[in-house]
C-alpha positions in Angstrom: 19.7 -15.2 39.0 22.2 -13.3 37.0 22.5 -15.3 33.7 25.0 -14.5 30.6 22.9 -16.2 27.8 21.4 -15.8 24.1 17.6 -15.4 24.3 16.0 -17.5 22.0 13.6 -15.3 20.5 13.1 -13.8 16.8 15.8 -11.2 17.0 18.1 -13.8 19.0 19.5 -10.9 21.5 22.5 -11.4 23.1 21.8 -11.1 27.2 24.8 -10.4 29.3 22.9 -10.8 32.9 19.8 -12.1 33.6 18.3 -11.7 37.3 15.7 -13.6 38.7 13.9 -14.1 41.7 14.3 -18.0 42.5 13.6 -18.2 45.9 12.9 -22.0 47.0 12.7 -24.9 44.7 10.4 -26.6 47.2 8.3 -23.2 47.5 7.2 -20.5 44.7 5.7 -21.6 41.7 6.7 -18.5 39.4 10.1 -17.1 38.9 10.8 -13.6 37.5 13.6 -13.3 35.2 15.4 -9.8 34.3 18.1 -9.8 31.8 20.4 -6.7 30.8 22.6 -6.7 27.8 26.6 -6.0 27.7 25.7 -2.1 27.9 23.3 -2.7 30.9 20.2 -2.1 28.6 17.3 -4.0 30.1 16.3 -7.0 27.5 14.3 -9.4 29.3 11.2 -9.6 31.8 9.9 -12.8 31.9 7.8 -14.8 34.3 8.4 -18.9 34.2 6.9 -21.5 36.0 8.9 -24.1 38.1 8.6 -26.5 35.4 9.5 -24.2 32.5 12.7 -22.7 34.2 15.1 -25.2 33.5 14.0 -26.1 30.1 14.0 -22.5 29.4 17.8 -22.3 31.0 18.9 -25.7 28.6 18.1 -23.6 25.6 20.6 -20.9 26.2 24.0 -20.4 25.5 26.6 -20.9 28.8 26.0 -18.0 30.7 26.3 -16.4 34.3 23.3 -16.8 36.7 22.8 -15.2 39.7 20.6 -15.7 42.7 19.8 -15.3 46.2 21.7 -17.8 48.6 18.2 -18.6 50.3 16.2 -22.2 50.6 16.7 -24.3 47.4 19.3 -22.1 46.0 22.0 -24.6 46.1 20.0 -27.4 44.4 19.0 -24.9 42.0 22.4 -23.8 41.5 23.5 -27.2 41.0 20.9 -28.2 38.4 21.9 -24.7 36.6 25.6 -25.5 36.5 24.7 -29.1 34.9 23.5 -26.9 31.7 26.8 -25.4 31.4 26.2 -22.0 33.1 28.1 -20.1 35.8 26.0 -19.7 39.0 26.8 -16.8 41.4 24.8 -17.2 44.8 24.6 -13.9 47.0 23.2 -13.1 50.3 19.8 -11.7 50.5 21.2 -9.0 52.7 23.7 -7.9 50.1 21.1 -7.8 47.2 18.8 -5.6 49.4 20.5 -2.6 49.0 19.9 -2.7 45.3 16.5 -2.8 45.5 15.1 0.3 44.0 11.4 0.5 45.2 9.0 -1.8 47.0 9.8 -5.5 47.6 8.0 -7.5 44.7 9.4 -10.3 42.6 10.3 -8.1 39.5 12.1 -5.5 41.7 13.9 -8.6 43.6 15.2 -10.0 40.0 16.2 -6.6 39.0 18.3 -6.1 42.2 19.7 -9.6 42.2 20.9 -8.9 38.2 22.6 -5.9 39.4 24.3 -7.0 42.3 25.7 -9.9 40.9 27.4 -7.6 38.2 29.6 -5.9 41.0 33.2 -6.9 41.0 33.1 -6.0 44.7 30.1 -8.4 45.5 30.7 -11.4 48.0 29.5 -14.7 46.4 28.3 -17.9 48.3 30.1 -21.0 47.4 27.4 -23.5 46.0 27.3 -26.5 48.2 27.7 -30.3 47.1 24.9 -32.5 47.7 27.3 -34.1 49.8 27.7 -31.1 51.9 24.2 -30.6 52.3 23.9 -34.2 53.4 26.3 -33.2 56.4 24.3 -30.2 57.0 21.3 -32.0 57.3 23.0 -34.4 59.9 23.9 -31.5 61.8 20.7 -29.8 62.0 19.0 -33.1 63.4 21.0 -33.9 65.8 21.3 -30.0 67.0 17.0 -30.5 67.1 17.5 -33.5 69.3 19.9 -31.8 71.6 17.3 -28.9 71.9 14.6 -31.3 72.8 16.6 -33.4 75.4 17.4 -29.8 77.0 13.9 -28.8 76.9 13.1 -31.9 78.5 15.6 -31.9 81.3 14.4 -28.3 82.2 10.9 -29.5 82.3 11.9 -32.3 84.5 13.8 -30.4 86.8 11.3 -27.6 87.0 8.8 -30.3 88.1 11.0 -31.6 90.4 11.7 -28.1 92.0 7.8 -28.0 92.6 8.3 -31.0 95.4 11.4 -29.3 97.0 13.8 -31.6 95.1 16.8 -29.5 93.4 18.8 -31.0 91.2 21.9 -29.5 89.9 22.3 -28.3 86.1 23.5 -30.1 83.4 22.3 -33.5 82.0 24.8 -35.6 83.8 23.5 -34.7 87.3 20.1 -35.5 86.2 20.7 -38.9 84.8 22.6 -39.6 88.4 19.3 -38.5 90.3 16.4 -39.8 88.3 17.0 -43.7 89.2 17.5 -42.9 92.8 14.4 -40.6 92.9 12.3 -43.2 91.4 13.7 -45.7 93.7 13.8 -44.0 97.1 10.5 -44.1 98.8 11.6 -41.6 101.5 11.1 -38.7 98.9 7.3 -38.8 99.5 6.5 -38.5 95.6 3.2 -39.8 95.2 2.6 -42.8 92.7 1.2 -40.7 89.9 4.0 -38.3 89.9 6.8 -41.6 90.2 4.6 -42.8 87.1 5.0 -39.6 85.0 8.8 -39.1 86.1 9.4 -42.6 84.7 8.0 -41.5 81.5 9.9 -38.5 81.4 13.0 -40.5 82.4 12.8 -43.0 79.6 12.0 -40.3 76.8 15.2 -38.6 78.1 16.8 -42.4 77.8 15.5 -42.5 74.5 16.9 -38.9 73.2 20.4 -40.1 74.4 20.0 -42.8 72.6 19.3 -41.3 69.4 21.9 -38.4 69.9 24.6 -41.0 70.4 23.5 -42.5 66.9 24.1 -39.3 65.2 27.3 -38.8 66.9 28.2 -42.0 65.4 27.2 -40.9 61.9 29.2 -37.5 62.4 32.3 -39.8 63.3 31.5 -42.1 60.1 31.7 -38.7 58.0 34.7 -37.4 59.8 36.8 -40.8 59.2 35.8 -40.8 55.4 36.6 -37.6 54.6 40.6 -36.7 54.4 39.7 -32.9 54.9 38.1 -33.7 58.4 41.2 -35.5 59.5 43.4 -32.5 58.3 41.1 -30.3 60.4 41.4 -32.4 63.5 45.0 -31.7 63.5 44.3 -28.1 64.9 44.2 -28.2 68.9 40.7 -28.3 70.0 39.0 -29.4 66.7 37.3 -32.8 67.0 34.9 -34.7 64.8 32.0 -32.5 65.4 33.9 -29.2 64.6 35.6 -30.7 61.6 32.8 -32.1 60.0 30.7 -29.1 60.6 33.7 -26.7 58.8 33.9 -29.2 55.8 30.3 -28.6 55.5 30.1 -25.1 55.6 33.6 -24.3 54.2 34.8 -27.0 51.8 35.5 -23.9 49.5 36.2 -20.3 50.5 33.3 -18.7 52.3 33.0 -15.6 50.4 35.0 -14.8 47.1 34.6 -11.7 44.9 34.1 -11.6 41.2 37.6 -10.9 40.4 38.5 -14.2 42.1 40.1 -12.4 45.1 38.9 -13.6 48.2 36.9 -11.2 50.7 37.7 -10.9 54.3 36.8 -12.9 57.0 36.5 -16.7 56.8 38.0 -17.6 53.6 40.6 -20.6 53.7 41.2 -23.9 52.1 41.5 -26.9 54.6 44.5 -27.8 52.6 46.2 -24.9 54.2 45.3 -26.1 57.8 47.8 -28.7 58.5 50.7 -26.2 57.3 49.5 -23.8 59.7 48.9 -26.1 62.7 52.7 -27.4 61.8 54.2 -23.6 61.9 52.1 -22.7 64.9 53.5 -25.8 67.1 
């Protein structure tokens, strides 16, 4: 992280930037802090445990905190912001060029500290808890689709070993499976029919689970006005709108001077106007 804080030591030195390697709230047990003053001189090198980190930050004056945007970083950022600090998240690949020697926690913390102070650095907006909820919803749904695709390919491959070719896609397979299970002329053995029936049941169960998650996405879509505004754009449906709001409810990338960086950087509020002018 990069922190603009007052260190509670005997000399109470003023620190402008503090960088620390805080990778995972659910992962690493120790965090390395690196702090510099307004002139860029190093005034802090410290290692804290997970239990010590937030109490340490709570004792400091409001400051700027920078960290890599990796697993658990958004949770750390929200908790740090509650203490009155300004948090800057950066993609790890943006921090890497500023590491001066071999990779270790201390060098990573120093690199984070240096990168966070750059006016040209692109920062990652901190996700809210609700955004992460929707992100989890999409990830679980995507995982179920992957499982269904793998199962469908396995069924299609096994049928091919018996000379039965089914067209690609889930829909043709759904149509063919009941017919194959009921058709006595296919010369499939009783054992394979039993196995095929079990796989058909698993496929049906996955279809049901995915449908349940589709309904959850539609519920999120209906409850979020930003999703409904996005849906006014041609080709954007509930799934896409919910995913966009989850990922880009704030500008996707911003610079230290407040200007938006190139690329996907927009506010959903601007979408209806854009849609109106394009029609």
